[in-house]
N, C-alpha and C positions, 0 to 999 in steps of 0.2 A: 508518615515519612519514614521511609525504611533507608536502609543502606544496601550498597552493591559493594563487594570486596574486589578489590584489584588484584590482577592475575602480575606474577612478577616475572622478571626475566623471558621479556616479549620475544617473539621469534625473531622479530627484525632488528632485534639489540643484541649485539655481538660482545661488544666490548666496551667498557668505560673504565677509565684509569685517569687518577688525577694526578698530574705530575708538577711538581713546582720545579720553574726554572727561573735561576738567577741570573739575568742579564748585566752583563758589565755597567758598570756606573755609579754613581752614589744615588744614596737612598733620600727620598724626603718625606715630610710627616704629615700626617693627616690635618687636614683645616680644623681649628678649633672653633667654638660658638664665637666667638668674638671676632673670628676673622672671615665670616658667612659673607661679608659686603663683597668678598671676592669670590666669584663663583670660576671653577675651572669647567671645562667641558673638551672632548674629544671631535676632532675633525675625522672622519674616516674617507678614505679614496682608495677605490678599487681600480686595478690596473690590469686589463685583458691582453696587453701585450708583454708585460712582466709577471702575470700570473701569478699576485700578491696584493694584499691589502695593508693600507698604512694608516697608522692612528698618528694624529699629532695633536699635541695638547696645549688648549689655548686658555687663556686668563682673562677675565672680564671683570673689571671693577664695576660695579654696577651703581656706583654713587657718583662715580666722573666720567662714566662710561667709555673709560681708555680699554684697551685690549692687546694683550701683548702675547703674541705666537712663540711658543717655545720650540725653535728647530731642534734643539737638543735634547728633546723629550720625545721622544717616537718609540714605536712600537710596529714592525713588518713582520708578517707572517703569509705562507704562501696561499693562495686561490687559485684552485685549478676547477671552480666550478662550472658546468657547461648546461645545456637543457634538460640533458639525460640523469646528471646525477646533482643538481643544486639543491640546496637544504634551505638558505634563508635565500631570500628574493627583494630586492628593492624595487619594487613596482611604481610603474606610472601612477595618478589619478585616472581609473578606471573610464571617467566619463570626460575626459580631455580630448577633445577633437583631433589634437595630433599629438599622438603618444611618442615618445621618445624611446629610446632603447632602455630597458630594464638592466639593472646591475645584478648579478647574483654573486652569493659566497656560500661557503659551507661552515659557516664561523658566527655565531651569535655572543654579544657580550655583556657583562655583568663587570661594573666598574664604582669604586666608592670615592672616588676622589684622590686617591693614594698613587703613590708610585707601582702599584699592580694590579691587574686586571684578569677577570676570569674569562676564559676562552671556551665556550661550549662548541664543540666541532665536528665534523664528519671528515674533514680533509684528513687523508691520510699522512702519516708521519710529520704532523704539524711542526712538532720542533725542530727538526731538520732544517728547516728554512726559517727557524725564527730568528729574528735580529731585534734587539733591544738597546735602547741608548737611554740609560737614566729610568729604564722602565722595567717592571719584570712582569711574568703571565703564570698563573695556574691555568693548566690543560684539563678539561672534561671531554675525554675522545669518547665518541660514540657512535655506532653506526644504526642509519633510521632512515626511513622514507622521507621525503621533501616535508619539513615540518612547520619551518616559520615564516609565514608570508607577512610581507609589510608593505605601508606606503610610508616611507620615509621612517617614522617612528613606531605610528600605529600598527600594531601586530597580534598575533594571537599566541603570542609567547610571554613570557616573565621568566627575568632570572633574578637569582638571588646569590650570595658568594658560593655556594656549593651545591645548588640545585637550579633547573630549568623546567619550568613547566609550561605546558601548552595545550592547546584543543585545536578538535578538527571542526573547522566551521561548516555551516548549510546542512547539519542534518538536525533531523526533531529530537535524535537520542545522540547525543554528545560525547565523542570518546576524549577523556582528558586522561593526560599523561604527566608523570613527575619523575625528571631522570635526575639522577645523583651519581656520585662515582661508584657506589657499589648496587646500586639496581634500577630499574625501570618498573614504575606501577602505571597500571591501566584501570581506570574509573569510567564507567558509563553513566550520564547524569539525563535526567528529561529536558528537552526544550531545546533550542537554538543558543547554542553559547554563544555571547557577545564579548566577554572578558573574563580573565583569570589573574588571580594574585595569591599572594600568601604572606601569613603572620604565622610565627613559630612554626607549630607542624601542622598548622590547618590550611589547607587549599580552599579558596573561595572561587566561585563562580557565578557570575550573572547570566542569565539565560531568559529566553524567551519563549513563551508558550501561547497556543490558540486553543480556545474552547468554543462550541457552537452554543447559541443560545435561541429562544423564539424571535430576537430582535438581530439576529444576525450573528458574525464572529465576535469573539471578544479575545483581545491581545492584552498579555500583562509580561511582567516580570518578575522571577524568581531570583533567590539567593541561596545557592547550595554551598554547603562547608563540609568540606571532607576532611576527616580525622585520619591521624597517622596510619590507627588500626584499619581504615576502609569506613567507616561510620559515615552516615551521610545525613545531614539534616537540610532541610528544605522550609525556605520561607517566602510566602507571596509578599513582592514588593508593594506596599499602599501608593497610592496615587499614578499607579503606573498602567490604570487599565484603558485600553482605547480601541477604537475600531480598525485603526490601520494595522497592519502587521510591522513589528520592528524588522528593519532590515537587517539581514546577515552578511551584506555586502561592507567593504573599508567603512562606509559613511554609517555603518552600525556596530561597529567595534568599539569597545570602552576600556579605559583601563584602570589599574587599581594603584592609589598613592594614599599614603597617611591613612589607612583604613578603610578608604572608601573606593568608589567606581565612579569614573568620571566618564561623562557623554556628552563633547562641546560643553554647556553651563549646567547640563544636569548632573547631580549628585545622588549616590544611593552608598549609606553608611553601614556597611557588613557588621559592627558590632553591636548594632541596636537588635532588641528583641522583636522590635516590630518595623524592621527598614522601611522606608519610603523614600519616593522618588521627587526631589525637590529642584527646582531651579535656585541659582545662584544668583543674586542680581549684579553681586559686584563682579562675578565673571564676565557675566552679560555687559556690563560697562566696560571692562577691560577690553575686550574684543572689539568692542566699538572703537574707543581707542586708538586701539592698535592697526584696525582697519581703515582710519582716516588719517593717518600717519604718512600715508605714501599716497599715489596717483594711481596705482596699480587696478587692474581691471579685476572685480569681485568674481567669486562664482556665481555661474546662473542658476544653480540648482543645488540638488543635496550635495554635501561634500564631507570629507573626511574628520571626523574630531582629531585634534591634536591630541598627542600623548602628554600624560601627568605624571610624575616623579616626586616622591618623598625625599629630602636631603634636608639632614639637619633642623628638623621643624617646618623647612619651608616647603614650597610645592615649585615644582618648575615644569613649565609648560613648552611643548616642542612640537611644532608641525606647521602644516599649511592654515593658519586659520583664517584667514581671508581671502585668499587668492590662490590660482593654481601654479603661480610662479614665484613664490618667496616659501622660506622655513621661518618662523618664527620662533626665538628662545625667550620665553617670558619669566620673568622671577615673582613670587606671590609670598606673601605670609599672611595667614587667617584669610586666605582667599583675596587679599588685596592687592593690587599691583603695584608693584616696587619699582621697576625697571624692564625694558624689553629691546631684543635685537632682533633685526631682519637681514636676514640672506635674501638678496636678489639681483639677477636673473639665477634660475637654478638649472635650466638647460642649456647653458654655455660653459663653456670651458674657465672662462672668467667669470667672477661676481663680486659684488660687494656686501661687505657686512658693517651695517649701520647701526650704532646704538642709540637709545631714547633713555629720557626718565619717564615718571609714571604718568605725566601730564602728554606724552607724545612729543616734547621737544626733541629735535635731534641734537646729538652731543658728540658723537664721533663717527668717522666713516673709514672702511679699510679695503683695500684692494686683496683678494683671495682667490684661490684655486678653488672651483666649486665642488663641494665634497656631497659625498652620496648619502651620508647621514651625519647627523649631531649626536654623539653619544654622552648622555648626561649621568651625572654620579648620581647614586642613590645611597642610601643610610637609613 
């Protein structure tokens, strides 16, 4: 288990600068632990005619099911992404029989639930067209090739308050990137990268490898940890060996939250000396409750895992959990379902946001404009 040092100042990386922009309006405070029953999130809209993205704040009371859309708290920033220069793509699920137009942007977002978001962007002069109302933005500007690809929130990128981590999918030797306000570092790890995350000064990668044996191919998972000095430690994940290859498509992407990688209902703890893959029965039960709360047609085959986020000791799950025509936002504590909301349909201009309790009982419903992404707080 050796290490490969990262190379700094990539040729494709021309400029990274961190600019703190104070928008007009009053500031709000970060929610405390006792206020966690109220979960904030952002609805993201992309306009191809106005060449801009808009973030609109929503507050969801997970106990009562009520939702407040705060039109006085917004952030608007330029978006001139096109087929030749896009950096972030919100792609339709590849196995849909009728794929709608994908939305593109040059900006990835980190948000902790406060009145400030971090925008990682290749958009030139983003601050020139930035408009905020009770919202501020820190901007990390950089020049790079197309990097973040995602199906709604499932992505090959991971954001923190001041760094963005990414991997290039589809290669048996995966390139891992760490972007900050002062440098860009590249490291190569063995295996097909499936997920990326970070805690402190350590970058974590979940990857899949294949070996040949007398009985045929064997596929298994690895956890690679990359220290700030480039030292790399690799651990094989127990209970992960199988004959079938792990997919490097969207249905094979994993997300990092609260120190673990999640893929559908499976979990791998990165802090363990002997990491293992385990199915979480409470997640299986929760997704069953969610899927039976509506009459929507379910996926007919493999489908992307929803994305998992850590927020104040809770886990928030976002994505299409059972149907190609819905976005689920679900709140968990200790991997037990507390409440969820479903946005459907998602391929029309108008949609409905419906909230439910932990048993699948409908609480409230709201008509909204269909977002291209739901931005979830992380802490």
